[in-house]
Structures are given as C-alpha cells and as structure tokens.
ROVO-768417 format. One line per 8 residues: for each residue z negated, y negated, x negated of C-alpha. Coordinates in nm, 3 decimals. Each point is the difference from the previous one (the first is absolute). Layout:
// ROVO-768417
Z Y X  ...
***
This chain:
// ROVO-768417
-5.604 -0.780 6.320  -0.301 0.153 -0.175  -0.118 -0.139 -0.333  -0.194 0.234 -0.229  -0.205 -0.167 -0.273  -0.307 0.016 -0.222  -0.182 -0.307 -0.131  0.004 0.156 -0.347
0.375 -0.060 -0.023  0.116 -0.339 -0.132  0.349 0.073 0.135  -0.155 0.044 0.345  -0.168 -0.340 -0.046  0.336 -0.160 -0.072  0.153 0.164 0.307  -0.297 -0.105 0.214
0.109 -0.359 -0.045  0.331 0.088 0.167  -0.144 0.159 0.314  0.042 -0.311 0.212  0.372 -0.006 -0.081  0.035 0.370 0.085  -0.186 -0.052 0.327  0.275 -0.234 0.111
0.232 0.302 -0.004  -0.237 0.265 0.141  -0.372 0.037 0.067  -0.194 0.129 -0.302  -0.274 0.261 0.032  -0.216 -0.015 -0.313  -0.116 0.347 -0.106  -0.237 0.020 -0.300
0.005 0.319 -0.206  -0.178 0.117 -0.311  0.268 -0.014 -0.271  -0.190 0.255 -0.208  0.034 0.248 0.288  0.378 -0.038 0.001  0.013 0.049 -0.377  -0.210 0.315 0.025
0.211 0.144 0.281  0.335 -0.055 -0.170  -0.126 0.083 -0.350  0.078 -0.346 -0.141  -0.172 -0.238 -0.240  -0.063 -0.361 0.093  0.161 -0.279 -0.203  -0.339 -0.085 -0.155
-0.040 0.360 -0.122  0.297 -0.013 -0.239  -0.076 -0.248 -0.278  0.351 -0.146 -0.059  0.063 -0.010 0.376  -0.332 -0.176 0.056  0.100 -0.272 -0.246  0.339 -0.042 0.164
-0.143 0.000 0.352  -0.220 -0.302 -0.056  0.271 -0.185 -0.192  0.235 0.067 0.292  -0.258 -0.123 0.251  -0.052 -0.319 -0.201  0.374 -0.067 -0.004  0.056 0.077 0.369
-0.296 -0.212 0.111  0.129 -0.292 -0.208  0.357 0.048 0.123  -0.101 0.014 0.366  -0.268 -0.270 -0.013  -0.286 0.239 0.086  -0.352 -0.090 -0.112  -0.138 0.253 -0.249
-0.331 0.043 -0.178  -0.085 0.326 -0.175  -0.316 0.187 0.107  -0.254 0.088 -0.268  0.139 0.354 -0.037  0.254 0.240 0.141  0.002 0.259 0.148  -0.301 -0.043 0.225
-0.146 0.171 0.307  0.179 -0.149 0.303  -0.190 0.196 0.269  -0.226 -0.288 0.113  0.304 -0.221 0.059  0.197 0.277 0.174  -0.291 0.065 0.237  -0.063 -0.370 0.055
0.358 -0.049 0.114  -0.028 0.293 0.241  -0.313 -0.152 0.156  0.208 -0.308 0.079  0.294 0.200 0.137  0.211 -0.077 -0.307  0.131 -0.324 0.144  0.254 -0.166 -0.226
-0.235 -0.295 -0.051  -0.292 0.218 -0.112  0.221 0.219 -0.221  0.141 -0.305 -0.175  -0.352 -0.141 -0.043  -0.119 0.322 -0.166  0.298 0.004 -0.234  -0.069 -0.362 -0.099
-0.362 0.093 -0.071  0.121 0.221 -0.287  0.335 -0.135 -0.115  -0.024 -0.373 0.068  -0.373 -0.049 -0.063  -0.054 0.270 -0.265  -0.288 0.174 0.178  -0.082 0.369 0.031
-0.179 0.180 0.286  -0.248 0.116 -0.266  -0.100 -0.364 -0.064  -0.310 0.006 0.223  -0.035 -0.375 0.043  0.369 -0.068 0.068  0.033 0.297 0.236  -0.316 -0.093 0.191
0.146 -0.347 0.050  0.324 0.157 0.129  -0.195 0.217 0.247  -0.181 -0.309 0.126  0.330 -0.185 0.037  0.135 0.286 0.214  -0.328 0.042 0.190  -0.037 0.362 -0.111
-0.318 0.191 -0.082  0.005 0.224 -0.311  -0.103 0.307 0.201  0.314 -0.031 0.211  0.201 0.111 -0.305  -0.175 0.339 0.016  0.088 0.075 0.363  0.146 0.348 0.039
0.280 -0.117 0.228  0.110 -0.253 -0.264  0.006 0.266 -0.271  0.183 0.241 0.230  0.263 -0.260 0.084  0.075 -0.055 -0.367  0.037 0.376 -0.050  0.226 0.021 0.304
0.215 -0.282 -0.139  0.045 0.200 -0.320  0.105 0.309 0.192  0.245 -0.202 0.205  0.148 -0.158 -0.312  0.048 0.336 -0.172  0.154 0.152 0.312  0.248 -0.290 0.008
0.094 0.052 -0.365  -0.182 -0.303 -0.141  -0.050 0.055 -0.373  -0.105 -0.345 -0.119  -0.110 -0.348 0.104  0.111 -0.233 0.131  0.229 0.187 0.239  0.162 -0.120 0.320
0.087 0.260 0.263  0.280 -0.090 0.240  0.165 0.259 0.227  -0.158 0.280 -0.210  0.163 -0.138 -0.318  -0.217 -0.115 -0.291  0.063 -0.319 -0.198  -0.219 0.019 -0.310
-0.113 -0.278 -0.229  -0.001 -0.377 -0.003  0.365 -0.003 -0.101  0.083 0.181 0.327  -0.120 -0.295 0.212  0.347 -0.150 0.010  0.154 0.342 0.065  -0.226 0.054 0.301
0.081 -0.346 0.131  0.370 0.076 -0.037  -0.041 0.321 0.198  -0.188 -0.179 0.278  0.244 -0.291 0.016  0.282 0.238 0.100  0.255 -0.256 -0.115  0.220 0.228 -0.209
-0.179 -0.075 -0.328  -0.166 0.344 -0.011  0.240 0.256 -0.156  -0.081 0.282 0.242  0.287 0.233 -0.096  -0.071 -0.028 -0.373  -0.370 0.063 0.054  0.075 0.299 0.222
0.214 0.145 -0.277  -0.285 -0.060 -0.246  -0.225 0.214 0.218  0.236 0.296 -0.039  0.041 -0.019 -0.377  -0.032 0.361 -0.125  -0.302 0.081 -0.213  0.073 0.115 -0.352
-0.210 0.191 -0.250  -0.367 -0.099 -0.012  -0.212 -0.015 -0.312  -0.297 0.236 0.004  -0.298 -0.222 0.083  -0.270 0.262 0.040  -0.084 0.295 -0.218  -0.221 0.299 0.056
-0.340 -0.058 -0.163  -0.132 0.264 -0.236  -0.256 0.229 0.155  -0.298 0.182 -0.138  -0.026 0.377 0.003  -0.236 -0.012 0.299  0.189 -0.252 0.211  0.284 0.046 0.240
0.335 -0.121 -0.136  0.087 -0.348 0.120  0.330 -0.051 0.178  0.220 -0.295 -0.090  0.095 -0.231 0.284  0.362 -0.100 0.035  0.142 -0.323 0.135  0.278 0.177 0.191
0.035 0.338 0.177  0.022 0.299 -0.230  0.329 0.110 0.155  0.273 -0.226 0.144  -0.020 -0.079 0.370  0.281 0.103 0.229  0.226 -0.297 0.090  -0.140 -0.235 0.262
0.329 0.025 0.193  0.001 0.382 -0.003  0.201 0.137 0.294  -0.027 0.378 -0.038  -0.126 0.225 0.143  0.090 -0.222 0.292  -0.229 0.139 0.272  -0.306 0.008 -0.223
0.058 -0.346 -0.149  0.057 -0.141 0.349  -0.325 0.157 0.123  -0.196 -0.146 -0.290  0.156 -0.342 0.047  -0.086 0.012 0.370  -0.366 0.073 -0.075  -0.009 -0.270 -0.268
0.164 -0.266 0.214  0.335 0.007 -0.175  -0.055 0.044 -0.372  -0.095 0.258 -0.258  -0.309 -0.088 -0.198  -0.050 0.114 -0.359  -0.200 0.305 0.108  0.286 0.121 0.220
0.239 -0.038 -0.292  -0.215 0.241 -0.201  -0.052 0.250 0.280  0.374 0.022 0.067  0.047 0.198 -0.320  -0.110 0.293 0.220  0.143 0.020 0.351  -0.256 0.254 0.129
-0.287 -0.208 -0.138  0.141 -0.323 0.139  0.060 0.153 0.345  -0.348 0.147 0.018  -0.165 -0.313 -0.135  0.178 -0.226 0.247  -0.103 0.217 0.295  -0.357 0.062 -0.116
-0.085 -0.354 -0.111  0.193 -0.139 0.297  -0.226 0.191 0.238  -0.311 -0.128 -0.176  0.127 -0.356 0.011  0.141 0.002 0.353  -0.153 0.273 0.216  -0.366 0.051 -0.096
-0.247 -0.115 0.264  -0.269 -0.116 -0.246  0.029 -0.383 -0.014  0.260 -0.129 -0.246  -0.244 -0.248 -0.150  -0.217 0.293 -0.115  0.296 0.197 -0.132  0.126 -0.297 -0.201
-0.352 -0.070 -0.128  -0.026 0.362 -0.119  0.338 -0.031 -0.173  -0.107 -0.320 -0.179  -0.329 0.159 -0.107  0.181 0.306 -0.138  0.233 -0.231 -0.192  -0.291 -0.191 -0.156
-0.191 0.315 -0.093  0.307 0.157 -0.163  0.124 -0.323 -0.162  0.326 0.031 0.195  0.091 -0.367 0.021  0.339 0.068 0.157  -0.172 0.180 0.287  -0.247 -0.287 0.043
0.277 -0.263 -0.006  0.181 0.183 0.281  -0.299 0.058 0.226  -0.226 -0.304 -0.042  0.242 -0.219 0.203  0.023 0.274 0.264  -0.379 0.023 0.019  -0.020 -0.376 0.053
0.275 0.014 0.263  -0.176 0.287 0.182  -0.316 -0.207 0.045  -0.159 -0.025 -0.343  -0.015 -0.326 -0.194  0.087 -0.145 -0.339  -0.373 -0.014 -0.073  -0.056 0.369 0.069
0.318 0.104 -0.181  -0.148 -0.168 -0.307  -0.349 0.144 0.051  0.132 0.357 0.013  0.089 -0.032 -0.368  -0.375 0.063 -0.048  -0.034 0.302 0.232  -0.355 0.096 -0.104
-0.135 -0.333 0.123  0.240 -0.016 0.295  -0.180 0.298 0.160  -0.294 -0.224 0.092  0.176 -0.336 0.018  -0.050 -0.150 0.345  0.350 -0.146 -0.011  0.110 0.353 0.097
-0.071 0.156 0.338  -0.195 0.324 0.031  0.329 0.189 0.047  0.138 -0.152 -0.317  -0.314 0.063 -0.207  0.003 0.366 0.103  0.373 0.027 -0.079  -0.058 -0.142 -0.347
-0.289 0.242 -0.061  0.212 0.300 0.105  0.287 -0.117 -0.218  -0.222 -0.041 -0.306  -0.155 0.346 0.028  0.323 0.182 0.081  0.193 -0.175 -0.277  -0.262 0.020 -0.274
-0.178 0.326 0.084  0.252 0.188 0.219  -0.294 0.114 0.214  -0.184 -0.200 0.266  -0.377 0.050 0.016  -0.158 0.133 0.319  -0.182 -0.319 0.092  0.310 -0.218 -0.020
0.216 0.260 0.174  -0.240 0.034 0.293  -0.024 -0.376 0.032  0.379 -0.023 0.004  0.034 0.274 0.267  -0.248 -0.179 0.224  0.166 -0.335 -0.054  0.370 0.085 0.012
0.021 0.328 0.190  0.198 0.303 -0.116  0.355 -0.130 0.058  -0.042 -0.330 -0.177  -0.193 0.155 -0.285  0.269 0.263 -0.059  0.266 -0.272 -0.007  -0.205 -0.229 -0.221
-0.068 0.271 -0.258  0.366 0.102 0.010  0.095 -0.363 -0.067  -0.234 -0.022 -0.299  0.125 0.330 -0.141  0.366 -0.090 0.053  -0.029 -0.335 -0.172  -0.179 0.156 -0.294
0.319 0.207 -0.033  0.204 -0.321 0.024  -0.201 -0.174 -0.272  0.026 0.297 -0.235  0.376 0.006 0.043  0.025 -0.374 -0.066  -0.223 0.013 -0.307  0.178 0.303 -0.149
0.331 -0.188 0.009  -0.159 -0.336 -0.095  0.124 -0.184 0.307  -0.150 -0.349 -0.001  0.034 -0.293 0.243
***
C-alpha cells in the first residue's frame, strides 16, 4: 500500500502512529506530498483556511488524540511551511521510523521547521547537512510524488492507496485495515454500488469574472462536461465502438464518449490518433513527452492525466513527468536527454507561436531526420487539436 501524507496535517500525524499496525497487513510505502499542491489542483481550501472548520479541526484532533492515547502538543502556529520536513524525509528514503520521528517533531514536541535551533538539532540527530535539503533530485522527487498522487486521484491527506483505491482521512484507517484483512468485514458490494451513485444537479461554483473593455472575456470553468457523455456501456454503432474499445484495451474513456456524438468524427479520430499512438516510428517516449507538454501549455489537465503515466511507462520517470509542468525550464534541465529537450522546445514554439524559427527547425532536422521530424510535428499539432476539444467541452480528469 502507498501512504500519502504531509507533515502539516494533524490527521496525518494521528494516522502515522498506526503505520506499524497497517504494516502487519501489507508493506507501507510512505510518499510525502505537498498538501497545498493538492488543494491548488483540485480547487479546494484547506481546513485551516475556513475559520469555523479550522476551529473544529483542532477540537477534533484534541478529542481523537485523547481517545486513542496519542501524545499531542500544539506547534506555535498553523499552518506552517512543511517543505523542509518533506525534503528531509525524502533524503532518508521516507522510512516509517524517520517519518514518524518527523511527525513527532511537530505534533508531539510542538516544534516547527522554521524554529532554527530545534530544526538544526533535528538535522544533527538525523546526520543531515542543511544543504542536502536543496538538492535538485530531492525537490524533483517531491514534485513527482505530487504528480503521482494527483494521477491516482488523491485529493487530501492522509490517504492510503490500495489496489488503486483511495482511503482518505484518519477515520479511514480502520476501513483500509478491513479491506486488507479480507475477512468479510469490508462491504464490497455496498461500496461498489456507492461508486455508481448517479450525480445530480451541481451548484454553480465558478462565475465568469467581469472584464474591462480592453481585455478578452474570461471563460467560466465548469466542474463537469458541458454536454452529457454518451453511456459508458454504449454498444452502437457496434463496429465503431468495438474498434475504439480494442484500441483502448477494452473500455471507452470520457473523450470517446464525447466523440461518439459524431460517427464520422469518431471514426476518423480513432484511425488518425491510433496511427500516431501505434504506428509512428519516432520513439514513443518523445511522442508522449510532446503530448504532456502540449497539455501543460494549454492547461488541458485531462490530457496530461492520460499521458503522463504513458510517458513514464515508455521510459520517462515520475521526476521528469513532474518537471515538464514547468516546460520553459525543462528545455535546459539535464534530467532530460538531448532528444527530450529538443522535443520540448519544438512543442513550446509550435503550440505558443504556431511557427518554428529557422534555427530550431534546422537543429531539429539535423538531429531527428526528416521522417521523425514530420511525425513529431504531426504529433504536437494533433494533440493541440485534442486539447482544444477537451477544453471546449470542459472535460476534466
């Protein structure tokens, strides 16, 4: 199982005390993430950012710690910057022992990483030099953890991931243990039915901001697609649906369920995109990297969520999938190969400017050759089309 956490969360501290019990059921892989990054991605506020909820949160923590016999001492303030602790844990491979020690530093001893004297003492205890916290590979690993968490649907901490299911919150500790025990105490059929509960009317959570006479009109973002998706079990037209399912490995994704409003579009799309995905000779790792870069540049999160795992599988890495979220710095980042840096540069120019300048084009011809360059540019252009389609219909992961 994978355990996502941030030292800023008192609920994660409570759950950290239960890790030894969970390990008896299945090995735990501790994965630190920046909680603020999850909040930003999903458009949520943290408990401490809503005054009545903040008050309740700390009352709840006090009660739960007392009930469960967990030592608790409030830090001087909350929220605080948890980055030094997150990076410190990564340096020590996030072993359960180190993770629990760092949680105790805040929630059992009342310290903060911004307390210079206390934190310096902690670094000495763990035989760590301050400059190690600034290592690029440590920062990149934390970013990669955040990308992984988002791709897995993690929206808060603490969260336990088991078999691609997420168990969120301290109160879910027992639920996760029940699932792992496989003793009949986990109500699988009832939970499966909960997953298929139809979604009703949503309140409008975002409005279009007013614009000045000289500015472009802002477009409101919606939490669900602007038109209903075709049913996931759609059977007709049979040949077309079967062809799409075959390419997808058996299922229709949300994009397919939009495209199927038009049979000619869906047929052409499946053939065209299928050829790009399956028959181009330019390496798949470069194609998937271009797709991820297009998604980031166009703010097409659905596109990124689909292709970041494929980029990693094709030979990329969690670290690089996270770094590509900053494409302008990724161009020169040595984590990327020369092929990848050139692919990112081409994608940025073609997506932002439509044209590719002579110097970059000549460099790309010399590096890739005509065939691969034609295919790479076609990939970038095609996935700009994909992102525009997704954004127009507000399809989100």
